[in-house]
Structures are given as C-alpha cells and as structure tokens.
C-alpha positions in Angstrom: 9.9 71.0 -172.4 11.7 68.7 -170.1 13.7 69.4 -166.6 16.8 69.2 -168.0 16.0 71.9 -171.4 14.4 74.6 -168.0 17.6 74.2 -165.9 20.0 74.7 -168.8 18.2 77.5 -170.1 17.4 78.8 -166.4 21.0 79.0 -166.2 21.9 80.5 -169.3 19.6 83.3 -168.3 21.2 84.1 -165.2 24.8 83.8 -167.2 22.8 87.6 -168.6 24.6 90.3 -167.6 23.4 93.3 -166.9 24.6 95.3 -170.1 23.2 91.6 -171.7 19.3 92.4 -170.0 19.4 96.2 -170.9 19.7 95.7 -174.4 17.5 93.0 -174.8 14.8 95.0 -172.4 15.4 98.2 -174.9 15.1 96.5 -178.0 11.8 94.1 -176.9 10.5 97.8 -175.7 11.9 99.8 -179.0 10.4 96.9 -181.3 6.8 96.7 -178.9 6.7 100.9 -179.5 7.7 100.8 -183.0 4.7 98.3 -183.9 2.1 100.5 -182.1 3.9 103.6 -183.2 3.5 102.4 -187.1 0.0 101.2 -185.8 -0.8 104.7 -184.6 0.5 106.6 -187.7 -1.4 104.7 -189.4 -4.5 105.1 -187.4 -3.8 109.1 -187.5 -2.9 109.0 -191.7 -6.1 107.7 -192.3 -8.6 109.5 -190.3 -6.9 112.8 -191.5 -7.9 111.3 -195.2 -11.0 110.6 -194.4 -11.7 113.9 -192.8 -10.0 115.8 -195.9 -12.6 113.8 -197.8 -15.6 114.5 -195.7 -14.5 118.2 -195.2 -13.1 119.0 -198.4 -15.1 116.6 -201.1 -18.2 114.9 -199.6 -19.8 118.0 -198.1 -19.1 120.2 -200.6 -20.2 118.3 -203.3 -23.9 117.2 -201.7 -23.7 121.4 -200.9 -23.5 122.3 -204.8 -25.5 119.7 -206.0 -28.5 121.5 -204.1 -26.8 124.8 -205.5 -27.2 123.2 -208.7 -30.6 122.2 -208.5 -31.3 125.6 -207.0 -30.0 127.7 -210.4 -32.0 124.5 -212.9 -35.2 125.5 -210.8 -34.1 129.2 -211.2 -33.8 128.1 -215.1 -37.5 126.4 -214.9 -39.0 129.5 -213.0 -38.0 132.3 -215.2 -38.6 130.2 -218.6 -42.1 129.7 -217.3 -42.9 132.9 -216.2 -41.7 134.8 -219.7 -44.0 132.1 -221.7 -46.8 133.2 -220.1 -46.1 136.5 -220.2 -43.4 137.6 -223.0 -42.1 139.8 -219.6 -38.0 139.8 -220.1 -38.0 141.1 -216.6 -38.3 136.8 -215.7 -35.7 135.9 -217.5 -33.2 137.2 -215.7 -33.6 134.4 -213.2 -33.0 132.1 -216.6 -29.6 134.2 -217.5 -28.7 133.8 -213.7 -29.9 130.3 -213.3 -27.6 129.9 -216.7 -24.6 131.3 -215.5 -24.6 129.4 -211.8 -25.4 126.5 -213.7 -21.9 126.2 -214.8 -20.1 127.4 -211.8 -22.0 124.8 -209.9 -21.0 121.6 -212.8 -17.1 122.7 -212.8 -16.7 122.8 -209.1 -18.8 119.4 -209.2 -15.8 118.0 -212.0 -13.1 118.5 -209.8 -14.8 118.2 -206.4 -15.3 115.0 -208.5 -12.0 113.8 -210.1 -11.7 110.1 -209.8 -15.0 109.1 -209.6 -16.0 107.5 -211.9 -19.6 106.9 -210.8 -20.8 110.2 -209.3 -19.3 111.6 -212.8 -21.8 109.3 -214.5 -24.0 110.9 -212.4 -23.5 114.1 -213.3 -22.7 113.0 -216.6 -26.8 112.3 -216.6 -27.9 115.8 -214.8 -26.0 117.1 -217.4 -27.0 115.2 -220.1 -31.2 116.1 -218.8 -30.6 119.9 -218.3 -29.0 119.9 -221.4 -32.5 118.0 -223.8 -34.3 120.4 -221.1 -32.6 123.9 -222.5 -33.0 122.5 -226.2 -36.1 121.1 -226.5 -37.6 124.1 -223.9 -35.1 126.9 -222.1 -33.3 128.8 -225.3 -36.5 128.4 -228.0 -38.6 129.9 -225.2 -35.9 131.8 -224.6 -35.1 133.3 -228.0 -39.7 134.5 -228.9 -39.4 138.4 -228.4 -41.0 139.9 -225.3 -44.1 141.1 -224.8 -47.2 138.8 -225.4 -47.3 135.1 -224.0 -45.0 132.4 -226.0 -46.9 129.8 -227.9 -44.4 127.7 -228.4 -44.4 127.4 -224.3 -47.9 126.5 -224.4 -47.4 124.0 -227.1 -44.6 122.3 -225.3 -45.9 122.5 -221.7 -46.2 119.1 -221.3 -42.7 118.0 -222.7 -41.3 120.8 -220.4 -43.0 119.0 -217.4 -41.7 115.4 -218.2 -38.0 117.1 -219.7 -37.9 118.9 -215.7 -39.2 116.0 -214.0 -36.4 113.8 -216.1 -33.7 116.5 -214.7 -35.1 116.5 -211.0 -35.2 113.3 -210.9 -31.6 113.1 -212.0 -30.9 115.8 -209.9 -32.3 113.3 -207.4 -29.8 110.1 -207.5 -27.4 112.8 -208.0 -27.9 113.9 -204.3 -29.2 110.5 -202.8 -26.1 109.3 -204.0 -23.5 112.5 -203.1 -25.5 112.3 -199.4 -25.0 108.4 -199.0 -21.5 108.6 -200.1 -21.2 111.4 -197.1 -23.0 109.4 -194.6 -20.3 106.3 -194.9 -17.8 108.6 -194.8 -18.6 110.2 -191.4 -19.6 106.5 -190.6 -15.1 105.2 -191.3 -14.9 108.4 -189.7 -16.3 107.8 -186.7 -14.9 104.1 -187.0 -11.5 105.0 -187.2 -11.8 107.4 -184.7 -13.5 104.9 -182.2 -10.2 102.7 -183.4 -6.8 105.5 -182.8 -8.5 106.2 -179.0 -8.9 102.6 -178.7 -5.3 101.9 -179.6 -3.7 104.9 -178.1 -5.2 104.6 -174.9 -4.1 100.8 -176.0 -0.7 102.7 -176.8 -0.3 104.5 -173.2 -1.7 101.6 -171.1 1.5 99.4 -172.2 3.9 102.1 -171.8 3.0 102.4 -168.0 3.0 98.6 -168.0 6.5 98.5 -169.6 7.9 101.7 -167.8 6.4 99.6 -164.4 8.2 96.8 -166.1 11.6 98.9 -167.1 12.0 100.1 -162.8 10.9 97.0 -161.3 13.9 95.0 -163.3 15.9 97.8 -162.6 15.0 97.5 -159.0 15.2 93.9 -159.1 18.1 93.2 -161.7 20.9 96.1 -160.6 19.5 99.0 -157.9 18.6 95.4 -155.0 21.7 93.4 -155.8 24.1 97.1 -155.3 22.7 98.5 -151.9 22.9 94.6 -150.2 26.4 94.8 -152.2 26.9 98.4 -150.8 25.8 97.3 -147.6 27.6 94.2 -147.0 31.3 96.4 -148.1 30.2 99.5 -145.8 29.8 96.3 -142.4 33.2 95.5 -143.8 34.6 98.7 -144.6 32.6 99.4 -140.8 35.4 96.7 -139.4 33.7 93.5 -139.7 35.8 91.6 -142.1 34.4 88.2 -141.3 31.3 89.3 -143.1 30.8 87.9 -146.3 30.0 88.8 -149.7 27.0 87.7 -151.1 26.9 87.9 -154.6 23.0 88.6 -156.0 21.4 90.0 -159.5 23.4 89.3 -163.1 26.6 87.5 -163.5 28.7 90.6 -163.9 27.3 91.9 -160.7 27.4 88.2 -158.8 31.3 88.1 -160.4 32.2 91.9 -158.8 30.4 90.3 -155.3 32.7 87.4 -156.0 35.7 89.8 -156.6 34.9 91.6 -153.5 34.4 89.0 -151.0 38.1 87.3 -152.0 39.5 90.7 -151.7 37.6 90.6 -148.3 39.3 87.8 -148.2 42.6 88.2 -148.9 42.7 91.8 -146.6 41.5 89.6 -143.8 45.1 87.3 -144.7 47.0 90.4 -144.9 45.6 91.5 -141.6 46.1 88.7 -139.8 50.0 89.3 -140.9 50.5 92.7 -140.6 48.8 92.3 -137.1 51.7 89.0 -136.5 54.2 91.6 -138.2 53.2 94.4 -136.3 53.6 92.7 -133.2 56.8 91.6 -133.9 58.0 95.5 -134.9 56.9 96.7 -131.5 58.3 94.0 -130.1 61.9 95.2 -131.9 61.9 98.5 -131.4 61.0 98.3 -128.1 64.3 95.9 -127.7 66.1 98.7 -130.2 64.6 101.6 -128.6 66.6 100.3 -125.1 69.1 99.4 -126.7 70.1 102.6 -128.5 68.9 104.0 -124.5 71.3 101.8 -123.1 74.0 102.9 -125.6 73.7 106.3 -125.6 74.1 106.0 -121.6 77.0 103.2 -122.4 78.9 106.5 -124.7 77.7 108.7 -122.0 79.0 106.9 -119.2 82.2 105.7 -120.7 83.6 109.6 -122.7 82.5 110.8 -118.9 84.5 108.5 -117.3 87.3 108.6 -119.7 88.1 111.5 -118.5 89.8 111.3 -115.3 92.4 108.8 -117.0 92.1 110.5 -120.2 93.7 113.8 -118.1 96.1 112.3 -116.4 98.0 110.8 -118.9 97.5 114.3 -120.6 99.0 116.3 -117.3 102.3 114.2 -116.9 102.9 114.0 -120.9 103.1 117.4 -120.9 104.6 117.7 -117.3 107.5 115.5 -119.2 107.1 117.6 -121.8 108.6 120.2 -120.1 111.5 119.1 -117.4 113.4 116.3 -120.0 112.0 118.5 -122.6 116.0 118.5 -124.7 117.5 116.4 -121.8 117.2 113.1 -123.9 117.8 112.7 -127.6 115.6 114.0 -130.8 113.7 110.7 -130.7 111.9 110.5 -127.2 111.8 114.5 -127.1 109.9 112.8 -130.5 108.2 110.2 -129.1 106.9 112.7 -125.9 105.4 115.3 -128.5 103.6 112.2 -130.3 102.3 111.2 -126.8 101.1 115.1 -125.8 99.6 115.4 -129.1 97.7 111.8 -128.7 96.7 112.9 -125.5 94.7 116.0 -126.7 93.0 114.4 -130.2 91.7 111.7 -127.4 90.3 114.7 -124.8 88.8 116.0 -127.6 87.4 113.4 -128.9 85.9 112.2 -125.8 84.6 116.1 -126.2 82.8 115.7 -129.2 81.7 112.1 -128.0 79.9 113.9 -124.8 78.4 117.3 -127.4 76.9 114.5 -129.9 75.7 111.8 -126.9 74.0 114.7 -125.4 71.5 115.7 -128.7 68.5 114.4 -128.3 68.8 113.1 -124.2 70.1 116.2 -123.3 68.2 119.9 -123.3 65.0 118.5 -124.8 63.3 121.4 -123.7 62.0 123.3 -126.2 61.6 127.2 -126.6 61.3 130.6 -128.8 64.8 130.8 -130.0 65.6 134.1 -131.8 68.3 132.7 -134.1 69.7 136.0 -134.8 70.8 136.2 -131.3 72.0 132.2 -131.5 74.0 133.7 -134.1 75.9 136.4 -133.0 77.4 134.5 -130.2 78.5 132.0 -132.2 80.3 134.5 -134.2 81.7 135.6 -130.7 82.6 132.5 -129.8 85.0 132.3 -133.1 86.1 135.6 -133.2 89.4 134.2 -133.1 89.3 132.0 -136.0 87.2 134.2 -138.0 89.7 137.5 -137.4 92.0 135.2 -138.3 91.0 134.0 -141.8 89.6 137.4 -142.4 86.3 135.6 -143.0 83.6 138.0 -144.1 80.0 136.6 -143.2 77.2 137.9 -144.0 72.8 136.1 -143.0 69.0 136.9 -144.3 67.4 137.9 -141.3 66.7 134.9 -139.0 63.5 133.6 -137.8 62.3 132.7 -133.6 61.3 129.4 -133.8 60.8 126.7 -131.1 63.5 124.9 -130.3 66.8 123.9 -128.0 68.8 127.3 -127.4 72.2 125.2 -126.9 71.6 122.8 -129.5 71.1 125.6 -132.3 74.4 127.4 -130.9 76.1 123.7 -131.1 74.5 123.5 -135.3 76.0 127.6 -135.6 78.8 126.7 -134.9 79.3 123.4 -136.6 78.9 125.2 -139.8 80.1 127.6 -139.6 83.3 126.7 -138.1 83.9 124.6 -141.3 82.9 126.7 -143.5 86.2 128.9 -142.0 88.4 126.0 -141.4 87.8 124.6 -145.3 88.8 127.6 -146.7 90.7 127.7 -149.9 94.6 129.0 -149.2 94.0 131.9 -151.3 90.9 133.9 -150.8 89.4 135.0 -147.7 85.9 133.1 -146.8 83.2 134.3 -147.6 79.8 132.6 -145.6 76.3 134.1 -146.4 72.8 132.3 -144.9 69.9 132.5 -146.0 66.8 131.7 -144.7 63.1 131.3 -146.1 59.7 129.8 -144.8 57.9 127.2 -146.7 54.5 128.6 -147.4 52.5 125.2 -148.4 49.4 124.0 -145.4 47.5 126.1 -143.8 50.2 126.6 -141.0 53.0 127.0 -143.3 55.4 125.1 -143.9 58.7 124.2 -142.3 61.8 127.5 -142.9 64.7 126.5 -144.9 68.1 127.7 -144.2 71.3 127.1 -145.9 75.0 127.9 -145.1 77.0 129.9 -148.9 80.6 129.3 -148.8 83.6 130.0 -151.0 86.3 127.1 -149.8 87.4 123.8 -151.2 83.5 122.7 -151.2 83.1 118.7 -151.5 82.2 115.8 -153.9 79.5 114.9 -155.1 80.1 111.5 -154.6 80.8 112.1 -150.4 78.0 114.2 -150.4 76.1 111.4 -147.6 79.5 110.0 -146.1 80.6 113.9 -144.5 77.4 113.4 -142.4 78.5 109.2 -140.9 80.0 109.8 -137.7 84.0 109.8 -137.7 83.8 110.0 -141.1 87.0 112.4 -142.3 87.6 113.6 -146.5 91.2 114.6 -145.6 94.1 113.9 -142.6 94.6 115.2 -139.4 97.8 116.8 -140.1 95.4 118.6 -143.3 92.5 119.8 -141.3 92.1 119.5 -137.9 88.8 117.7 -136.0 87.6 115.0 -134.9 85.1 114.0 -138.3 81.6 114.3 -135.8 80.5 118.2 -136.7 78.8 117.3 -139.6 77.0 113.9 -138.0 76.2 116.3 -134.8 74.7 118.7 -137.4 72.1 115.9 -139.1 71.4 114.6 -135.2 70.4 117.8 -134.2 68.3 118.8 -137.6 66.3 115.5 -137.3 66.3 116.3 -133.6 64.3 119.3 -134.4 61.9 117.5 -137.1 64.4 118.4 -140.8 66.3 117.4 -143.0 69.8 118.3 -144.2 71.8 118.0 -147.3 74.5 118.6 -149.5 73.4 121.0 -152.4 74.8 119.1 -155.6 73.8 122.2 -158.1 76.4 123.8 -156.0 79.6 125.2 -157.1 82.7 127.3 -156.5 82.0 126.3 -153.0 79.9 124.6 -150.8 76.6 125.0 -149.7 74.0 123.4 -147.0 70.7 123.4 -146.8 68.5 122.0 -144.3 65.2 122.5 -142.3 63.4 123.1 -139.5 60.4 122.0 -138.1 58.2 125.7 -136.7 56.9 123.3 -134.2 59.6 119.9 -134.0 58.3 116.7 -132.8 57.5 115.8 -129.3 60.8 114.7 -127.1 60.6 111.6 -124.8 62.9 112.0 -122.1 65.6 109.3 -121.7 63.3 107.5 -118.5 60.4 107.8 -120.6 62.3 106.2 -123.2 63.0 103.3 -120.8 59.7 102.9 -119.5 58.1 102.6 -123.1 60.6 100.2 -124.1 59.9 99.1 -121.1 55.8 98.5 -121.7 
C-alpha cells in the first residue's frame, strides 16, 4: 500500500460520523455473533442428536440383545431338561422364552430401523433361532411327557452345533451393537468438548466485543463530548477567548467547529454590545441630565410666570370693573378676552406645575388607603358632582404603598373627567372597580377601572388623549388645559403601572389602569443629577 493510499484511507475513516461508526460496529458485532450463534446452535443440535441416539437407541439395543440371548438360553435350558426327563415343568421356561423372544426381536426391529448392518445381524440371529427351533426345540417339545425323549438324545450333537451357531450370531450382534454404542459415546464426548470450547470462545469473544464497544464509545463519543462540554463550560463561565477544540468523529468535530464559530461570533457581538452599552450609558446620562434640567426649567419657568401673570390678571380685572360700560362694546369685548386669557393662562400654569411635580416631589411612598383618598376627592369635587347630579359607586379599594398626594390627583382627574364629559341628556353614572392579579408568588399588581356613561372616546384617539396638551374638543365646548390624562399616565407609571382606554367598552368611557403593590424605588432629583454626572 502506497503512502497516498494510506492517507486517503485514513482521511476516509476520519470522515466517518458517529452514526456510521455505530452502524459499522453494530453490523460487525451482529455478523460475528450470528456466526457464533449458528455454530453454537449446530453444536447443541449435534450433541442432542448423539445423546438421544445413545440413550434412546444404542444402549437400549445392546440391552435388548442381551435380553434376547437370555430368552434363547431359557428356551435351550427348558428343551434340554424336558428331553432328559420328560417332565412338562421344563417346558414353562421354554414357552416364556418364546414370548420374550418375540418381544425382544420386535423391539430390536424398531430400535434398529434404518440401520442396515444391524438389521442384517438381527436377521441372521432370527434365522439361527428358527433353524434351532425347527430342528430341535419344536420336535422335542411336541413329544409326549412322562419319559425321556429319545429324539433329544438322537439330535444332541446337531442341537449343540445349531445352538453354538445361534450363540455366535448373538455374539456378533452384541459386539456390533456395543461397538456402535462405544462410537456414539466417543462422538458425544468429542462433540461435548467441541461445545465447551466453542461456548468458551463465544464468551471470550463477547467479552472482547464488550470491551471494544465500551472503549470505542469512550474514545469516539464520551471523551470528545466531555472535552466539548468542558470547553463549553469554560466559555460559559466567562472565558470567551477559550477556543473550542474539535475532536472525535466527523459530526462531533463539525459540532465543535460550529460551537467555536458561535463563540467567536459571541465575542464579536459582546464587544459590539459593550461598546453600544457604553454609548447608551453616556446617552442615558445625558438624557437624564437633560430631563432633570427640563423638569427644573419647567418648574422654575412656571413658578416665575406666576407673578407677572397675577399682575396681568389683576389689572385686566381691575380695568374691567372700573371702565366696564364706559367704553364701547368692542372695548368691553377686548377687555373680556384679556381677562379670560389671563385666567386660562393661570390655570394652565398651575396644571403645568402639578404635572412637573409628579416624580420630582412627593416621592416618598407610604401605606395609602385608596378609599379614604377617594372620599377626600369626592368631597373636593362635591360642587360639580352635585350640579351634574352624578352617581358614583365603587368596589372595596385596597391599601397600598403610594404617594397620597398623587393618588388624590389621579382620582380627581379621572372622576372630574367622567363628570365633565357627560351626556347632556342623562346624569353621570360612574363606577370604580378594583381586583388583584394573583399571578406570581407574592401576587401581581392591582387592576382598577373607572367606567362612566359619558360621551366616550373614539378608538383612534385612545393613545392621543394621554399626550400632554392634546384636546379632543374646543375650550368653548369643554373647559380644561389638556393635561389631566397625561398627568394620570405619569402618576400611574411613576407607581409601576400602566393606563389605557378600554376599546371594547361602549356607551361611555372606561379607563383601565394598574398600580404595583410596591412601586419601584424613585430617586430624588439631586440623586438623578449625581448619577447623571457620574
């Protein structure tokens, strides 16, 4: 075999997958075990065949031959005694011998069926018995009893010769049957030795195959998988620079290469993610700083606008009281516009201040009884509720950790909107529900809904209504600044919840919102600023 042929063959074997190795190993093992199994079955069958022949044919045939000889000897003894004495009692062994002779010859015929040589010996014995019986036994037995039989004396020499011939035939038969039995025993011994050796070889080969299978599995599958698992655990432990070394059959090497490719990709992705996270952290810090500055600006701007706005409002109202009716109608209208604008600006600034305070002030959570907060809100809204003849009901409300001031603002905006945006032809009916989401070990958030029978909110505006300064109606139709639901959203999200308009409710409006039983920790503005700076 040349070097190129050896390299090609090694490369071919190295390209085998685990399935191919297992398939080849199983096929070879099954072929070897099949050959051994067939050989073992043949040896067992041969052992049983020889054993059955020895036990059922050879040994019984020898025994029956000796019994036949005994039956013939009984006949000869009886005839000889009867010939010498004429006593009929001597004929009893003869007659019994005849019966036994028939029995034993018939059994020998059955036992030796198919064995031509043994059947020939049996025929010779039968012929010798017939000649002795025809010339000696039957004629002597037929003589009258009471006196010695002269025929027996006359044929004594002939009787001896015929019976010697008979005994010689029986001896030949017995020697042949004994020799056959000895050969069968020798064959049985040889086959048993072959059987024992074969089964010893089968046991040894099975042990060798078992060792080879386990060693092959260890080297070809278990060890490569352990190495692959160790490398994967090292990478999973944080050492992403640790290479994955492919070993074992082709599919395991391919798997190791793919895992290593994935590791390298993860290294690249992690590097990119780390860079992106660094940039995002910087942007988040900038956004946090900007948001804090914007909140502070909104608060300061709104607060600083209060004084000049109060002056504008006071002087326009004073102008309206002092010169109302003294100027023409157009001047009175202009003064009314100025007063109304100043008042609306005052309301807008106050609402903007309240909106900017959410999440910046009153951020200390405490146990708040929402039923008590609701009662305080209803008392504050008693005038518009009474004017609208509103009927307000509610389920039992829980106590949870929250900002009490913001909870009051939440109820005031939701119930105030339900009363404000009522239908002109019916009195407002408002119902508040509360239920606990029991998912999780410690329970989930509380789910609330505020349902009214007012004018409703079209589905296309379900998101718009929560945007600050977004109004669905003119100020002439419904008063307000457009901050109420935006403030509700900010309060709910500040307490770890969500708020939305239920699009499936008809005949009014249903606002659904959730509140966490333990709102997330909120940092004070100074802490926000410190973290952003860091």
